[in-house]
C-alpha positions in Angstrom: -19.7 22.0 -22.3 -16.0 21.8 -22.5 -14.0 19.8 -19.9 -10.3 19.4 -20.0 -8.7 16.1 -18.7 -6.6 16.6 -15.6 -3.0 15.5 -16.1 0.1 15.5 -13.8 2.6 13.4 -15.8 2.8 13.7 -19.6 3.5 10.6 -21.7 7.2 11.5 -21.7 7.4 11.7 -18.0 7.3 15.5 -17.6 5.6 17.0 -14.6 2.9 19.6 -15.7 4.0 22.6 -13.6 3.2 21.1 -10.2 5.0 20.4 -7.0 7.0 17.3 -7.4 5.3 14.2 -6.0 6.8 12.1 -3.2 9.3 9.7 -4.9 8.6 6.9 -2.5 4.9 7.1 -3.3 5.5 7.1 -7.0 7.8 4.0 -6.7 5.0 2.2 -4.8 2.5 3.1 -7.6 5.0 2.0 -10.2 5.5 -1.3 -8.5 1.7 -1.9 -8.5 1.5 -1.0 -12.2 4.3 -3.5 -13.1 2.6 -6.3 -11.2 -0.8 -5.4 -12.8 0.7 -5.8 -16.3 2.5 -9.0 -15.5 -0.8 -10.5 -14.2 -2.6 -9.4 -17.4 0.0 -11.0 -19.6 0.0 -14.2 -17.5 -3.8 -14.5 -17.5 -3.9 -14.0 -21.3 -1.3 -16.8 -21.7 -3.2 -19.1 -19.4 -6.4 -18.6 -21.4 -4.5 -19.5 -24.6 -3.3 -22.6 -22.9 -6.9 -23.6 -22.0 -6.3 -23.1 -18.3 -8.8 -20.2 -18.1 -12.3 -20.2 -19.7 -12.0 -16.6 -21.0 -10.2 -13.4 -20.0 -10.7 -9.7 -20.5 -7.3 -8.0 -20.9 -6.7 -4.5 -19.5 -3.2 -3.6 -20.8 -3.2 0.2 -21.2 -5.7 0.7 -18.4 -3.4 -0.1 -15.4 -3.1 3.5 -14.3 -6.9 4.0 -14.1 -7.2 0.9 -12.0 -4.3 1.4 -9.6 -5.0 5.1 -9.3 -8.6 4.4 -8.5 -8.0 2.4 -5.4 -4.8 4.0 -4.0 -6.8 6.6 -2.0 -9.3 4.1 -0.5 -9.4 3.2 3.1 -9.8 -0.5 4.1 -13.5 0.1 5.0 -14.4 1.5 1.6 -16.1 -0.6 -1.1 -15.0 -1.4 -4.6 -17.6 -2.6 -7.0 -15.9 -3.4 -10.3 -16.4 -5.1 -13.7 -14.8 -8.1 -15.4 -11.9 -5.9 -16.7 -10.9 -4.5 -13.4 -8.7 -7.3 -11.9 -5.9 -4.9 -11.0 -8.1 -2.5 -9.1 -9.7 -5.4 -7.2 -6.3 -7.0 -6.4 -4.9 -3.7 -5.0 -7.9 -3.3 -2.8 -7.4 -6.7 -1.2 -9.0 -9.2 -3.6 -6.4 -12.0 -4.1 -5.0 -13.0 -7.5 -6.1 -16.5 -6.6 -9.7 -15.6 -6.4 -9.6 -13.6 -9.6 -8.1 -16.6 -11.4 -10.7 -18.9 -9.9 -13.5 -16.7 -11.3 -12.0 -17.1 -14.8 -11.8 -20.9 -14.3 -15.5 -21.0 -13.6 -15.0 -21.8 -9.9 -17.5 -20.2 -7.6 -15.0 -20.1 -4.8 -13.4 -17.1 -6.6 -16.4 -15.0 -5.6 -15.7 -15.4 -1.9 -13.1 -12.8 -0.9 -11.2 -12.9 2.4 -12.9 -11.6 5.6 -12.8 -7.8 5.7 -12.1 -7.3 2.0 -14.9 -5.0 0.8 -14.7 -5.8 -2.8 -17.7 -7.4 -4.6 -17.0 -10.2 -7.1 -16.4 -8.9 -10.7 -19.6 -8.1 -12.5 -20.0 -9.7 -15.9 -23.4 -7.9 -16.6 -22.5 -4.7 -18.2 -23.5 -1.8 -16.0 -25.6 -3.8 -13.5 -23.1 -3.5 -10.7 -23.4 0.3 -10.5 -26.7 -0.1 -8.8 -25.1 -2.4 -6.2 -22.4 0.3 -5.6 -25.1 2.9 -4.9 -26.9 0.4 -2.6 -23.8 -0.4 -0.5 -22.9 3.3 -0.3 -26.5 4.2 0.8 -26.4 1.5 3.4 -23.1 2.9 4.8 -24.7 6.3 4.9 -27.8 5.0 6.8 -25.5 3.2 9.3 -23.7 6.5 9.9 -20.2 5.4 8.7 -17.9 7.5 6.5 -17.3 4.6 4.1 -17.6 5.3 0.3 -18.1 3.0 -2.6 -16.2 3.3 -5.9 -17.6 1.7 -8.9 -15.7 1.2 -12.2 -17.2 0.6 -15.7 -16.5 1.2 -19.4 -17.9 3.7 -21.8 -20.3 1.1 -23.2 -22.0 0.8 -19.8 -23.2 4.4 -20.0 -25.6 3.2 -22.7 -27.3 0.9 -20.2 -30.4 1.9 -18.2 -28.6 0.8 -15.0 -26.1 3.6 -15.4 -28.8 6.3 -15.4 -30.8 4.7 -12.6 -27.7 4.5 -10.5 -26.7 8.0 -11.2 -30.2 9.4 -10.6 -30.6 7.6 -7.3 -27.1 8.5 -6.1 -27.8 12.2 -6.9 -31.2 12.3 -5.2 -30.0 10.6 -2.0 -26.5 12.0 -2.1 -25.0 8.6 -1.6 -21.2 8.5 -1.0 -20.5 6.9 -4.4 -17.7 7.6 -6.9 -18.5 6.6 -10.5 -15.4 6.0 -12.5 -15.9 5.5 -16.2 -12.8 4.0 -17.9 -13.5 5.4 -21.4 -11.3 3.2 -23.5 -12.9 4.2 -26.7 -14.6 1.0 -27.6 -17.6 -1.1 -26.3 -16.4 -4.3 -27.9 -16.5 -3.1 -31.6 -18.8 -0.1 -31.0 -16.7 3.2 -31.0 -17.4 5.8 -28.4 -18.6 8.1 -31.1 -21.7 5.9 -31.6 -22.3 5.4 -27.9 -23.5 8.9 -27.2 -23.8 12.3 -28.9 -22.5 14.1 -25.7 -19.2 15.8 -26.2 -18.0 14.0 -23.0 -19.3 11.3 -20.7 -18.3 13.4 -17.7 -20.8 16.1 -18.6 -23.7 13.6 -18.1 -23.2 14.3 -14.4 -24.9 17.7 -14.9 -28.3 16.0 -15.5 -28.1 14.3 -12.1 -27.0 17.4 -10.2 -23.5 16.1 -9.4 -20.0 17.1 -10.4 -18.4 15.6 -13.5 -14.6 15.4 -13.9 -12.3 14.3 -16.7 -8.8 12.9 -16.2 -6.0 11.4 -18.3 -6.7 7.8 -17.5 -3.1 6.8 -18.4 -1.7 9.1 -15.7 -1.8 7.2 -12.4 -1.0 10.3 -10.3 -3.8 12.3 -11.9 -6.3 9.5 -11.5 -5.3 9.2 -7.8 -5.7 12.9 -7.3 -9.3 13.1 -8.8 -10.4 10.0 -6.9 -9.0 11.5 -3.7 -11.0 14.6 -4.2 -14.2 12.7 -5.0 -13.7 10.4 -2.0 -13.3 13.5 0.3 -16.5 15.0 -1.1 -18.4 11.7 -0.4 -17.0 11.4 3.1 -18.1 15.0 3.8 -21.7 14.1 2.9 -21.5 16.1 -0.4 -22.6 13.1 -2.5 -21.4 11.4 -5.6 -19.0 12.3 -8.4 -18.8 11.1 -12.0 -15.2 10.7 -13.3 -14.3 10.0 -16.9 -10.9 8.6 -17.3 -9.6 8.7 -20.9 -7.7 5.5 -21.6 -7.4 2.7 -24.1 -7.3 -1.1 -24.1 -4.4 -2.2 -26.2 -5.8 -5.7 -26.9 -9.2 -7.1 -27.7 -12.4 -6.8 -25.7 -11.7 -10.4 -24.5 -9.5 -13.3 -25.6 -12.5 -14.2 -27.9 -12.3 -10.9 -29.8 -10.3 -10.0 -32.9 -9.9 -6.2 -32.5 -8.1 -6.0 -35.8 -11.5 -6.4 -37.6 -12.8 -3.1 -36.3 -9.8 -0.8 -35.6 -6.6 0.0 -37.3 -3.1 -0.8 -36.0 -2.1 2.9 -36.3 -4.6 3.7 -33.6 -3.2 1.0 -31.3 0.3 2.2 -32.0 -0.5 5.8 -31.2 -1.9 4.7 -27.8 1.1 2.5 -27.1 3.0 5.8 -27.1 1.0 6.9 -24.1 1.9 3.8 -22.0 0.9 4.4 -18.4 3.9 2.5 -17.1 6.5 4.2 -19.2 5.6 7.8 -18.2 6.1 6.9 -14.5 9.3 5.0 -15.3 10.7 8.0 -17.1 9.9 10.3 -14.3 11.5 8.0 -11.7 14.6 7.6 -13.9 15.0 11.4 -14.2 14.9 11.6 -10.4 17.5 8.8 -9.9 14.8 6.5 -8.5 14.7 3.8 -11.2 17.3 1.4 -12.6 17.3 -1.9 -14.4 18.3 -3.9 -11.3 15.3 -2.5 -9.3 13.0 -3.2 -12.3 14.2 -6.8 -12.5 13.7 -7.3 -8.8 10.1 -5.8 -9.0 9.3 -8.2 -11.9 10.8 -11.2 -10.1 8.9 -10.7 -6.9 5.6 -9.8 -8.7 6.0 -12.9 -11.0 6.4 -15.1 -8.0 3.3 -13.8 -6.3 1.3 -14.4 -9.5 2.8 -17.9 -10.1 2.0 -18.8 -6.5 -1.6 -17.7 -7.1 -1.8 -19.8 -10.2 -0.5 -22.8 -8.4 -2.9 -22.3 -5.5 -5.9 -21.9 -7.8 -5.1 -25.0 -9.9 -4.4 -27.1 -6.8 -7.9 -26.9 -5.4 -9.9 -30.1 -5.8 -13.0 -29.8 -7.9 -16.4 -29.9 -6.3 -18.1 -33.3 -6.1 -21.5 -33.7 -7.7 -23.0 -33.9 -4.2 -21.3 -30.6 -3.1 -22.7 -28.8 -6.0 -26.3 -29.7 -5.2 -25.7 -29.2 -1.5 -24.9 -25.5 -2.2 -28.3 -24.9 -3.9 -30.8 -25.0 -1.0 -30.4 -25.4 2.7 -33.3 -27.9 2.6 -33.2 -29.5 -0.9 -36.4 -30.4 -2.6 -37.3 -34.0 -3.6 -36.4 -33.5 -7.3 -33.0 -32.1 -6.3 -32.3 -35.0 -4.0 -33.1 -37.3 -6.9 -30.9 -35.4 -9.3 -28.1 -35.4 -6.6 -28.3 -39.1 -6.3 -28.2 -39.5 -10.1 -25.2 -37.2 -10.5 -23.3 -39.1 -7.9 -23.9 -42.3 -9.9 -22.8 -40.6 -13.1 -26.4 -39.9 -14.2 -27.1 -43.6 -14.5 
């Protein structure tokens, strides 16, 4: 089965024989891409300084994330993984909360009222089942809301992926499955993940459409997500989308990717930078200049720095508060442990 990745903008910013997109919309998407990359760099630096426990960088995958949420309505759900901070942020989950989760603070998992984004899933693949569940619930309640779930190529080797796809196909839940195929599941290459020519073709086994897209092309990702969301809203069921992309850095800040892949591979993918192709297109249309770029970066940096300050200013939980959050009516052993903790375990 041969599937060709959809593409609208080539890596050198050339439109692939289509009607030119709206310049204002493209500028908005570019601004989101810039902020996403700045956050990624900032979070990586914070981890190196010991201010975050760990971090999963996503540089190179910004287009897949921004494009994934651009078509969503406020009432739609996003169920994402630990590498999807940009997608979560641009569907309403604050940078502050995302930072708190990486600081080990449970308050990061409590988004603002009305933000339909589940906390980032650390368990590989497990969150896809949750996405199918919330989509099914919306269908049973008679709403037109959909759920988009994002995961890596490694997650397709988990049983949860197949269970989620099978259930969604049978019950025609309004779920959009977006696989960000970045080529590596930590140190395991995609070639050893599956014998399938593509991940998208796995959709056939579950009776749903499978689509491939250039995951570094924000406009193409937005287009295929828009189509999948429209299908879901119309009651036509789920779609599996494979976005071909690449993570430029390691799996996490604890990973040395130089031990399992060559620098020439990374260099080749840097030439397909998702930000640069949009910048080049805007520049050709007189919609980009260095002054605007500097302004974008300054404003985005301030939002990120403000989020860091807010996250780091929160007072730590007391020992008593930690125990109080365990049960509404604590057991006798918990009450004893609470008392000991407040006394410094004396």
